[in-house]
N, C-alpha and C positions, 0 to 999 in steps of 0.2 A: 281729392288729390288726383293727379294724373299718373298714368301707368309708369312714367319715367321716374317719378319720385318713389313709387312703390318699389321699383327695381333698385333704387339707391339704398333704401332701407333693407331689402333683402340681401343685398351685396355687403352692406357693412356688418350685418349680423352673421353672414357666412364667413367673413374674415375673422371676426371675433371667435367664432366656434372653431376655426382652424388654428387658432393660437396666434394670429397676427394682431398687431396694434393698428387701430383705425380711429379716424375722426369723422364726425358728422357735421356738416356745416349747413346752416339754415338762414336764409335771408329774413330779416326782422323788420327792416325799413329801407325805404328807398326815397331818393329825391331826384327831381328832374327826370331825364329820359333813361332810366336804368334798363338794361337789356333783359333782365328776368324779373318776375313779379315776387312780391313778398310770399314766403313759404316755400320758394324753390330750394332744392337741396342738392348737396354733393357729398360723396364720401370719399375720403382719402386714406390710402393704406400707408404704413410706415415706410414702405420702399417708393412711395410717390405714385403708385397706380391710383387712378381716379375714375369715378363713375358718377355721372350727372354733371350739372352745370349751374353756376350762380351768377354768371356774367356773359355766357356765350363765348368764353375764352378769354376775356379781357384781364381778369385778375387771377385766373387759375394757376398760372405759373408761380406767381408770388405766394399764393395760398398754399400750394404744395410745398415750397420751400419752408414756409413758417411751420407747417404741420410736421415735416420731417425733422426740423430742428427742435421742436418743442414736445412732441408727442410722447417720447419716452418718459419725460418727467411730468407730463400733464396729469392733474388729478381732478380738475374741474373745468367747467366751460369757461370761455372768455369771449369777449366782444371785440370784433374787428370792424374798422371802418376804412372804405376805399373811396377816394375822390372827394376829399373835404374841399379842396380848392380847385379852380379851373385847371391850374397847373397839374394837380394830382390826377384830376379826371383825364386830362390829356395823356399823362403818363401811363395810366391803367387802361387807356382805350375806351373809357366810358363816354358815350356820345352825349353831346349837348351839355356838358358840365354835370352829368348825372353822378349820384353818390349812392353807395349802398352800405348798410351795416349787416353783419351776419354773426350769429352765435356759432362757434365752433367748440363741439364737446368731444371729449375722448369716449369712445364706445367701450362699455363694460357691461358686466352682467346687471348692473344697476340701471342700465339704459332702458330695459324693459322692451327691447325690440322684438324679441321672439313672440312674447304675448301679443304685442302689438300687431305683428304681421298675422298672427292666428286670427285675430278679431277682424282685421281688414279682409282676409281671405274668406271669412264667413259673412262678408257684406255688412259688417257692422261699422258705424260711424263712431270714432274714438277721439276723445280729447286727451292729448298727452301734456303733462305739466312737468317741466324740467326746472329743477331748483339750481340756480347759478351757483350758489354757495357750496353745494355738495356734489352736484352732478347726478343726483338721484331723480329718476322719472317715475311719476305715477300715472295710472290710466283711469279714466272714467268715461261713461257714456257721453258721446257728443250730441249735439242738436244741429239741426239743418242751418240755423241762423248764426252758429258759432263762427268766429273768424280768428285768425292768428292774433295773439296779444303778447306784448313784451313790455314789462315795467322796469327792467333793469334787474330784477330779482328772480322773476319766474317767467319762463317762455311757455305759453300755452298754444299749442298747434292742434289742428284738427286733421285726422287722417281717416281715410276710408271714402266711399262713394258720396259726393256731395250733390249729385244730381240723380234724378230718377227717370227712367224711360219705361213706360208701360206699352207693350206691344200686344194688340189684339190679333190672335191667330198664331198658330205654331208651324206655319208653313216654311218653304224653302227660303223665301226672301227674308223671313223673320230671322233665320239662322245668320245670314250674312249681316243684316242690320245689328243683331245683338252682339255679335263678335266685334263689330267696328265700334259700337257705342261703349262697350266695356273698356276699350283702349282710350276712350274720351271722357273718362271720369264718371260714367253713369252706373248706377245700380239698375240692371235690367230685370223687369218682371214681364213674363209672358203669360197671357190669360187666353185659355182655349178649353172649353168644356167638352169638346168633341173628342170621343174615344180614339177614332182613327188617326188623329193628330197627336194626341198626348201620348199614345203608345210608343211612338217613334222619337219622342224628345229626349235627348241625352247630352245637351250642350252644358258642359261643366261651368259652374259658377253662375248660371242663369235659372232663376226659379220659374217653375211652371205651375200656375194656379188653375185649378180645374173649376173654379167657380163661374157663375154667370158674369159677363163683362160689366154690366151696370152695378152689380152688388160689389165686386172687387174695386172698381174705380171709386165708388163712393166710400167704401171702408178704408181706402188708402189716404183719404183726406188730403188730396193733392194741394200742394202749395207752389210758390213761384219758382221752385227748383224741379218742377215735375213737368213731363211731356207725355202725350198719349198719341199713338199712331195706330190706326185701324187698318188692317191688312188682309182681311178674310174675303172680301167681295160679298159677304153674307149680311144683308140688312138686319136679320135677327141678331146678329152678334155685334157688328160695327156700330149700328145705330144706337144700340143700348149703351154701349161704352161712350159714345160721342155725346149723347144727351146729358150724361152725368159730368163728362170732362169739360164740356162747354160752359157749364155752370160753376166750375171750379176756378181756382186761382192758377192752374197750370200756365206755364209760359208759352206752351206750344201744343196745339191740337190739330192733327191732320188725319187724312184718310186717302187711301189709294183708289184709283178708279178713273175712268174718263171724265171729262168735263161734263158730258150729258149725265152720266151716272151721279157725279157730285151735285149737279143742279137738282136732280131728282132727290137725292138724299136731303138736301137743304129744305126741299118742300115737305118731306117726311118729318123732319125734325120739328117743323112748325106745329105738326100734329101732336107732338110730345110736350107742348107747352114750353118750347125753347123760344126765346125772344129773338128778334132780328138782330139785336146787337150781339147776342151770344152766337148766333149763327154765323155772323160776320167774321168771327174769330176762326172759323174753321178754314184750314188750309187743304184745298184739294181742287185738281189733282196735287198729291203731295210731292215734294221734292223740287230742287232747282232743275232747270233745263240744261242738261249737259250732253244730251244725245244719247242717254242710257238705252241699252237694248237688253242686257243680261241681268239676272237677279243681283250679282255683286255691283254691277254699275248702277242699277236702281238704288241699291242700299247706299252707295256713295252719294247720290243726288239727295236723298232724304237727309243723311247725316250732314251734308253740306248746308241744307236749308235750316236744320236744327241748330248748327253752329252759327249761322247768320243771325237767327232770331235771338239765341242766347246772348250774343254780344251786342245786340241792338242794331244790327244791319239786316233789317228784314228783307230788303230787296236790293242786293249789291248791284253796283253798276254794270257787272259783267253778266248778270243773270238776264235771261230772255224776258221779253214782255209776258204778261200773264196770259195773253191768248195763245202764246207759242209754248206755254210750259208743257213738259213732257207728259204724256198720257201713258202711264205704265200698262194699262189694260189693252192699249192699242197694239202692243206687240204680243206675240203668241208665246208668252211665258206662263206656264201653268203654275200656280202656287200650290206646291205639293210638299 
C-alpha cells in the first residue's frame, strides 16, 4: 500500500482515539475508467473532514454527506456504488462511464487499526479481514501475492509494503533513494558489511544488513516484487550482489557507474557463470536521463526508472536514448 493510504489509516485511528466518530471507505471494485484503483481509501470524520481520496474528488462530496447523515447510527459496514449508468457517471464526474464500488465502515475499537498500524510500521505485510455483518476486523500475516478480495460478506485487504528494494551500500545516495522508495510503497533493505558505513547508518524504518551482499540477496529469495540496485562502486560488493540478483525473479536489477565501468562489470559477471541472457537484464548506468547532478537528483532518476519498469514502461518516450543515459560517476559526487 502507498504512503497516502497509510496516512488515511493513521488519521482514522487518531480521530477514534480522540473521541470522534469516523468512517473508512475502501474501493473494492471498478468498471471502466475509474480515477482511483481498487484498494484506495478515504477517511471521513463526523463533521465532514476528509483525508485521502477514492475518486480524485468526483464523489467525495456526496460520500461526505452520506457519512455525516448515517455515521451516528452506523453499526456495520455498507456497500456503496457510484456510476451505475452513463448518466450517473456523468453526474458524479466519473470519466468514460466509469463505475466504482466502495465499502464504508464505521471505525471502532473492533476495526483493529491500532494493531494494524503497529505491524505496518514494523515493515510487516498484513491481511485485514473485515466482516460485513458485524464490522469486526481480524488480522493475519499477508503474502506477497495476496490481493484485495470482496465476496459481499468479507473484505480482505492487504496492508504494508508490497514491494522490496534492496540497496547495496549505505552511502549518501542510498539515503536519498531509500527515503524516496519508502514513499512509493517499498520495503527498503540496505546491505553493507563495511564498518565505516554501517556505523553512521541511522535512517528510521530502513533495515541495515551487515551480511555479505551475495548471501543476503540469495537468502531474501527475491520475487517479481523485488528490485536490487548496487551503489558502492566496489566490485567486491556490487558484483557479488548482482550475480545473485540477475539469477532471481527480481523485476529490476541495476548498478551505478559509467558506461565503461558497467561494460567491464558485464565482462566480470560472465566469469561468475552468469549467462548472457541474465547479464542482459542488468540496467547500468542505472536511472533515466534527466540531467541529474546531485545525489537527490540521481535518486530521482533511479526511482523514475524503477517506476517505469514496475508499470511495464521500460523506456518511456520522454527518456533519453540509451547512449545518452546519465552517468552518475561522471559527476564529482562522492558516495559517502
